[in-house]
N, C-alpha and C positions, 0 to 999 in steps of 0.2 A: 474448375477454376483455371483460367488461362494464365500463361506466364506474364502477360502484360498486367493483369490484375494483381498478381503476386508482387511484381516489382513496384507497382504503384503503392501497395500497402506498406512496403518497406521504406519508401521515400516520404510519403505524407499520409498519415492516417485519415480515414474518413471521419465525418462529423459524428456518425454513430459510434465509431471506435473511441473517439475522444470523449464523448458523453458517457459511455460505459466505464471508461477508466476514471473519469472525474468522479462519478458516483461511487466507484469502488474505493478510491482514496478517501472520500468523505465518509463513506459508510463505516470505515474503521474507527472513527471517533466515537460512534455510538454502539456498534455491534462487534467490535474487536476484529478478529481474523475471519469471521464468518462470510462477509461479502466478498473479500478477496479470494477465499477458498472456493466459493461457489462460482465466481467469474472465471477463476483459473481452470477449474475442472470443466466447466461447460463451454468456454470460449477460447481456450488456448490454441485450438487448431484452426480457428477462424481467421486470426490476424496475429502477426508477430508482435505488433505493438501492444495488443491486449494481453498476449501471453507474457511479454516482458514486464509490463507495468503491473499486472495483477500478481505476478510472482514477486515483484519488488514490494508491493503493498502487503502481501502475505508474509514475507520475510520480516518486514518492519513490525507488523502487528504481533507476530510471534515473539519478536524481540521485546516489544512493549509488554506483552503478557508475562514474560519471564521477569522483566524489571518490576512490574506491579506485584508479582508474587514475592520477590525478594523484599520489596518495600513493605509489603503486608506482613512478612515475617519479622522485619526489623521494627514493626510497631511495638513489639514487646520490649525493645531496647530504647524506645521513645524517638529515635531518629526517623523511624518510618512515618511518623505523623507529618514530617516535612517532606519526605521523599514521595509519598503517595500522590499528593497534589502536584508536585514537581514533575513526576513522570506523566501524569495525566495531561498537564499543560504542554509538555514536549510532544506528546502524541497529537494533541489538537493542532498545535502550531505547524508541525511538519506535515500533517495530513492536509491542512489548508494550503500550504505552499505547494505540495505535490498536486493537489487538485487544480490550482491555478496554472501550474506548468503544463499539466496534461490537457487542460482545456485549450491551450494554445498549440497542442500537438507535439510538445517537447517531451523528451525522455527524462524522467526525474529519478535521481538516485538519492535515497535517504542517507544522510551523513552518519547516523548512529544506527547501524543495522547489522545484525548477524545474517550472513548469506547461508541459510540452512537449506533452502530448496534451490537446486540448480536447474 
């Protein structure tokens, strides 16, 4: 890979990179952290944009998994019945927003996210 190609990847991601990241963000709505983990492991060395956005999606999906687990435990106290659909809705809404941003080539940061993987 030449320096010119690397610099162009940092400035504007290719259409393939944007498509991969968009599908990664949307995949989290159905398959939780699995798509982000697969893309991050397989493609993190190909593009800085893919590495950054797949890591962001993975961190968000881990955060949502933790939130869903806590909400599931709180079902025993009855408040979880309200929290489980609320957490699911937050996941879907933010993943759609992230997918729209990444389809434009923008870097998206989830507002409610634990940054566990650096």
